[in-house]
Structure formats: structure tokens, C-alpha cells
N, C-alpha and C positions, 0 to 999 in steps of 0.2 A: 504494500500500500504506500503510495507516495506521500511526501510530507504535506502537500497541499490538501490531500484528502483527509489525512489524520487531523490536520489543523481544523478543517471544516467540521469534522465529527466532534472534536473537542469543543469547538465554539458552540455548536448546536446543542451538545449535551453537557453544558457547563455544570459545575458542581452545585448540588442542592444548597439552598440557602444563600446563594451568591447575590440574590436580589434581581437578577436579570431573567428570571424564568416566569412564565405565565402560570405554571402549575404549582407554585409554592402554596402549601396548605395554610389555611387561616389559623390564627391564634385563638384558642378557646380556653375556657375555664377547665380546671382539673376534672370537674364532674362531667362536663361535655366530652372531654377527651376519653374518660373512662367508659362512658356510654358508647362512644364510637369504637373504642378498642374492643369492648365486649361484643358488639355487633360484628366487627371484623373477625373476631375469634370464632363466633358462631358460624360465619360463612366459611372460614378456614376448615373447621371441623366437618362441615357439610361436604366440602370438596374432598377432604381426606377420606371420609366414609365412602363417597362415590368412587374415588380412586381404588380404595380397598375392594369394593364390589367388582369393579372392572378387572382388577388383578386376579381376583378369585375366579371370575369367568374365564380369563386367559389360561389359568392353571387347569381348568376343567376341559379345555379344548381336547378333542380326541387326538391320538397319536397316529403317525404314519409309519409303517414298517419300511425300513431302509433295505432295499435289495441290491442296489448298485454297489459294486465292489470298490469303494473309495480307497485310494492309497495315498499316504502322506510320507514325507521324508523326515524320519526321526534321526536322533543323534547317532544311532547305530545302523541306519539304512531304512529302507521302505517298511512301513507298518500299515496295517489296515485300520479302518475306523474303530472296530471293536477293540483292537489292541490299545488304542488311546485311552480307553476307559480304565485300563489296568485292573480289571476285576471289580470295579465300583459301579454303582447304579447310575451316576450322573457324571457329566463332563462339562467343565467350564471352558468356554471358548471366547477368545477376544480377537477381534479382527484388527490387525495392524495394517495401516495403509502405507504403501511404498510407491513413490513416483518412479518412473523408469530411470530418471537420472539421479536418484538419491542413493547414498551409501548407507543411510540409516533410516529407520522407520519414522513415521510422522511424530513430531515432538509431543503432540497432544495424546496420541495413542500410547506412546511410551510413558508419559506422565501418568495416565490412567492406570497402566499396568503397575507402575511403581507404588500406587496407592492401595493395591489389593491387600498387601500385608501378608500375614502368616496363613498358610494353607492348612495348618494342623487341624483346625476345627472343621474345615470342609472335609478332610480325610476321615475324621471321626464320623461324619454324617454320610459317608459313602460317596463323596464327590471327589473327582480328580481334576 
């Protein structure tokens, strides 16, 4: 992204409270703020419950039997899809993006993988 574009975005999205934005919230009494915050919390909980219901529906989707013989390149040579599970019930997969001219994976993909942490608990739950 060029410097002019970054400057335009920064100027358009200036810091909250800087006084040059149209959407600066009004100043209200503590009681009005508390009422507004409670209403927002009610809406947030409503959205969370709806997301939980949607996630439950996703988990109940039927499965499809994989019959194609997928092969992957492992550290010791080619392995099949079933081999990747290492005897466990579940497999965690993360898609790393590579551009044709890159030597390393996408920085955001790499950062996300760095945040996964310790797999010990996943192994205990039958996930590899």
C-alpha cells in the first residue's frame, strides 16, 4: 500500500476523541451510560446465543465419506490422509498461503499458527 493511500486511510479514520469525527458519542450522565451499557450487553448476549445456535447447527451437519486417495508429503515421505490422523479421531488443519515468488508463508498465516500454543490438550481429546 502506498504512502498516499495509508495517509488517506489514517486521515479518514482518525483517532477517536480527536474532535474531528462526526460519530463521537454524546456525553451523558452515569445513569444514562449504565442504561445504554446494559442494553448493549443484552444485545451482545443475544448475538452470542444466536452464534452458539448457529455453531451447534454446523456441528450437526452430516459427514461425507472420503474415498479419494489423498497423498501428502510428510517429513518422512508420502503419507495418506488417514495417516495424518495418527490414530486420533480429529485432525486440525491450517491453510498456509504461499505466493509463487515467496520463500516463506504468509506472515498472517504464520502468526496465527504461532498463537495455537500447546497441543497437549488436543492430544488428550483425541485430536492431532
